C-alpha positions as CSV (number, residue, x, y, z in Angstrom):
1,M,-2.0,25.0,-7.0
2,S,-4.7,24.3,-9.6
3,L,-5.2,21.5,-12.1
4,P,-4.9,22.2,-15.9
5,P,-8.0,21.6,-18.0
6,E,-7.0,18.2,-19.2
7,R,-6.5,17.0,-15.6
8,L,-9.8,18.5,-14.5
9,E,-11.5,16.5,-17.2
10,R,-9.7,13.3,-16.4
11,F,-10.6,13.5,-12.7
12,A,-14.1,15.0,-13.1
13,R,-15.8,12.0,-11.4
14,H,-13.6,12.6,-8.3
15,I,-14.0,16.4,-8.3
16,V,-17.9,16.2,-8.3
17,L,-17.8,14.1,-5.1
18,P,-18.2,16.5,-2.1
19,E,-15.9,14.2,-0.1
20,I,-13.0,14.8,-2.5
21,G,-13.6,17.9,-4.6
22,G,-11.0,20.0,-6.3
23,A,-9.0,20.5,-3.1
24,G,-8.8,16.7,-2.6
25,Q,-7.7,16.1,-6.2
26,V,-5.0,18.7,-5.9
27,A,-3.8,17.0,-2.7
28,L,-3.7,13.6,-4.5
29,S,-1.7,15.1,-7.4
30,R,0.9,16.4,-4.9
31,A,1.2,13.2,-2.9
32,H,4.1,10.8,-2.9
33,V,3.3,7.1,-2.2
34,A,5.8,4.3,-1.8
35,L,4.3,0.9,-2.8
36,I,6.1,-2.1,-1.3
37,G,5.4,-5.2,-3.4
38,C,4.1,-5.1,-6.9
39,G,2.4,-8.5,-6.8
40,G,-1.1,-9.7,-6.1
41,I,-2.1,-6.9,-3.7
42,G,0.3,-4.3,-5.2
43,S,-1.1,-4.7,-8.8
44,P,-4.7,-3.5,-8.1
45,A,-3.5,-1.1,-5.4
46,L,-1.2,0.6,-7.9
47,Q,-3.8,0.7,-10.7
48,Y,-6.2,2.5,-8.4
49,L,-3.6,4.8,-6.9
50,A,-2.4,5.8,-10.4
51,G,-6.1,6.1,-11.5
52,A,-6.6,8.5,-8.5
53,G,-3.8,10.7,-9.9
54,I,-1.2,10.2,-7.1
55,G,1.5,12.5,-8.4
56,R,4.6,10.5,-7.4
57,L,5.0,6.8,-7.0
58,T,8.0,4.8,-5.8
59,L,7.5,1.1,-6.6
60,V,9.6,-1.4,-4.7
61,D,9.9,-5.1,-5.6
62,S,13.0,-7.3,-6.1
63,D,11.1,-10.2,-7.8
64,T,10.7,-11.0,-11.4
65,V,7.5,-12.1,-13.2
66,D,6.7,-15.8,-13.1
67,V,4.0,-17.5,-15.1
68,S,2.2,-18.5,-11.9
69,N,1.8,-14.7,-11.1
70,L,-0.4,-14.1,-14.1
71,Q,-3.4,-15.7,-12.4
72,R,-3.7,-12.6,-10.0
73,Q,-1.1,-10.0,-10.8
74,T,-3.0,-7.9,-13.2
75,L,-0.1,-5.6,-14.2
76,Y,1.7,-8.3,-16.2
77,D,1.3,-10.5,-19.2
78,P,3.4,-13.4,-20.8
79,A,5.6,-10.9,-22.6
80,G,7.0,-9.8,-19.2
81,L,8.1,-13.2,-17.9
82,E,11.4,-13.1,-16.1
83,R,11.5,-9.3,-16.1
84,P,11.6,-7.2,-12.9
85,K,8.1,-6.5,-11.5
86,A,9.0,-3.0,-10.3
87,E,10.3,-2.0,-13.8
88,L,7.2,-3.4,-15.6
89,A,4.9,-1.8,-13.1
90,A,6.6,1.6,-13.7
91,E,6.3,1.1,-17.4
92,W,2.6,0.4,-16.9
93,V,2.2,3.7,-15.0
94,R,4.0,5.7,-17.7
95,R,1.7,4.3,-20.4
96,F,-1.4,4.8,-18.2
97,D,-0.7,8.4,-17.2
98,P,2.5,10.1,-18.5
99,A,1.9,13.0,-16.1
100,L,2.7,10.9,-13.1
101,D,6.3,10.7,-11.7
102,V,7.2,7.1,-11.1
103,R,10.4,5.4,-9.9
104,A,11.2,1.7,-9.8
105,V,13.4,0.1,-7.0
106,T,14.4,-3.4,-7.8
107,S,16.6,-4.1,-4.7
108,R,15.2,-6.0,-1.7
109,I,14.0,-3.8,1.1
110,E,15.5,-4.7,4.5
111,S,16.1,-3.1,7.8
112,R,19.4,-1.7,6.6
113,N,17.9,0.2,3.7
114,A,14.2,0.6,4.4
115,A,14.5,4.2,5.7
116,D,16.6,5.3,2.7
117,V,14.0,3.8,0.3
118,I,10.9,5.5,1.8
119,E,12.4,8.8,3.1
120,G,10.4,11.8,1.9
121,V,7.2,10.0,0.9
122,D,3.8,11.0,2.3
123,L,2.6,7.4,2.8
124,V,3.7,3.8,2.4
125,L,1.4,1.1,1.2
126,D,2.8,-2.3,2.0
127,G,1.5,-5.4,0.3
128,C,4.6,-7.6,0.4
129,D,4.7,-11.3,1.2
130,N,7.0,-11.7,4.2
131,F,7.1,-10.5,7.8
132,A,10.8,-9.5,7.8
133,T,10.1,-6.9,5.1
134,R,6.9,-5.8,6.7
135,L,8.5,-5.2,10.0
136,A,11.5,-3.4,8.5
137,V,9.1,-1.1,6.6
138,S,7.0,-0.5,9.7
139,D,9.9,0.3,11.9
140,A,11.2,2.8,9.2
141,C,7.8,4.4,9.0
142,V,7.8,4.9,12.8
143,Q,11.3,6.3,12.7
144,L,10.5,8.7,9.8
145,R,6.9,9.5,11.1
146,I,5.3,8.2,7.9
147,P,1.8,6.7,7.9
148,L,1.6,3.1,6.8
149,T,-1.2,1.2,5.0
150,S,-0.7,-2.5,5.5
151,A,-2.5,-5.1,3.4
152,A,-2.2,-8.9,3.5
153,I,-3.9,-12.0,2.3
154,G,-4.1,-15.6,3.3
155,R,-6.2,-18.0,1.2
156,F,-9.7,-16.3,1.5
157,Q,-9.0,-13.8,4.3
158,G,-7.6,-10.3,3.8
159,Q,-6.3,-7.8,6.4
160,V,-6.1,-4.1,5.8
161,A,-5.2,-1.4,8.4
162,N,-3.7,2.0,8.7
163,F,-0.9,2.5,11.2
164,A,0.6,5.7,12.7
165,G,3.0,4.3,15.3
166,H,4.8,7.6,15.5
167,L,1.7,9.1,17.2
168,S,1.6,8.7,21.0
169,D,-1.8,7.0,21.1
170,S,-1.6,4.9,18.0
171,A,-0.2,1.4,17.4
172,C,2.3,0.4,14.8
173,Y,2.4,-2.8,12.8
174,R,4.9,-4.3,15.2
175,C,2.4,-3.8,18.1
176,F,0.1,-6.1,16.1
177,V,2.4,-9.0,15.2
178,G,5.2,-8.6,17.9
179,D,8.8,-9.4,17.5
180,A,8.4,-13.1,16.7
181,F,8.3,-12.7,12.9
182,D,11.6,-11.0,12.0
183,A,12.6,-14.0,9.8
184,D,11.1,-15.0,6.4
185,D,8.5,-17.3,7.9
186,C,5.2,-16.3,6.2
187,D,3.0,-18.8,4.6
188,T,3.1,-18.3,0.8
189,C,0.6,-18.4,-2.0
190,A,2.5,-21.2,-3.5
191,E,1.9,-23.3,-0.4
192,D,-1.6,-22.3,0.5
193,G,-3.1,-21.1,-2.8
194,V,-4.9,-17.8,-3.4
195,L,-7.9,-16.7,-5.5
196,G,-7.0,-14.0,-7.9
197,A,-10.2,-12.0,-7.3
198,M,-9.5,-12.0,-3.6
199,T,-6.2,-10.1,-4.1
200,G,-8.1,-7.6,-6.2
201,M,-10.6,-7.0,-3.4
202,V,-7.8,-6.5,-0.8
203,G,-5.6,-4.4,-3.0
204,S,-8.5,-2.1,-4.0
205,F,-9.6,-1.7,-0.4
206,A,-6.0,-0.9,0.6
207,A,-5.9,1.8,-2.1
208,M,-9.1,3.3,-0.7
209,H,-7.7,3.2,2.8
210,A,-4.5,4.9,1.6
211,I,-6.5,7.7,0.0
212,R,-8.3,8.2,3.3
213,I,-4.9,9.1,4.8
214,L,-3.8,11.4,2.0
215,L,-7.0,13.4,2.2
216,G,-7.1,13.5,6.0
217,G,-7.7,17.0,7.3
218,I,-8.3,18.2,3.7
219,T,-11.7,16.7,2.7
220,A,-14.6,14.9,4.4
221,L,-13.7,11.5,3.0
222,G,-13.4,10.1,6.4
223,D,-10.9,9.6,9.2
224,P,-7.8,7.3,8.6
225,Q,-9.0,4.8,11.3
226,W,-5.5,4.4,12.8
227,G,-5.0,1.0,14.3
228,R,-8.3,-0.4,13.2
229,L,-7.7,-3.8,11.5
230,H,-10.3,-4.7,8.9
231,L,-10.7,-8.5,8.3
232,I,-12.2,-9.4,5.0
233,D,-13.7,-12.9,4.6
234,G,-14.0,-13.8,1.0
235,L,-15.9,-17.1,1.6
236,K,-19.0,-15.8,3.5
237,P,-18.4,-13.0,2.3
238,G,-18.2,-10.3,5.0
239,M,-16.0,-8.0,7.0
240,R,-15.4,-7.3,10.6
241,S,-13.0,-4.9,12.4
242,L,-11.0,-4.8,15.6
243,V,-8.8,-2.2,17.2
244,I,-5.1,-2.8,17.7
245,A,-3.9,-1.4,21.0
246,K,-0.6,0.4,21.2
247,D,1.9,-2.0,23.0
248,P,3.7,-0.1,25.8
249,E,6.6,-2.6,25.4
250,C,6.8,-2.3,21.6
251,T,10.5,-2.1,20.6
252,A,9.6,0.2,17.7
253,C,7.1,2.8,18.9
254,S,7.0,2.7,22.7
255,G,9.6,5.4,23.1
256,R,11.5,3.4,25.7
């Protein structure tokens, strides 16, 4: 598969990078990514995934736009208030690059339907705002052998990691948080506050981390860093990393 001239021109700055090149850009154009959550993290993540030429995008969010979202959710403006985020995000993609195939899913993703929503994708990027959804998505990724990029934010701290729990030596997201968070018990931005630029930093880093997976084994961009959790401190600022070990008792990926 080759890219037509107009696509070569659009992605010229990628193609000249030895770590991506023409082969990498073709791989991105053939990739299918599901984005869970089109909010503070999802907005910049989607903008950079679309900017990278990801060929197919499935956008999942059951929420509608509220005026308080506009401080950080860069896909939206006052004209979109009360409209479904996933639909508005899909409209943005179609305006930005009509060559991309995009689908909006406005139903809430839960354990009963997570596998149906993400089946057939090459990668899931999860930037949603509750543990119940995160665990449902992670468990479905393990079941379907789909890599997961997980990104979260709390006040001035961000967390980004790539998980491949279907691999025998790699942790899943449930290995990280355990079984204690199957209910909707996350702290929220409304309660704790969030700086808009911080969500941009985390969402952009998540998009970069997702691209690492999509180009794994194709280009020299770098390894996916499975199970390595990157902690981003927006106050210092700084970043440190730690490795999440596979839990032999994990109910999702231990194989028991």
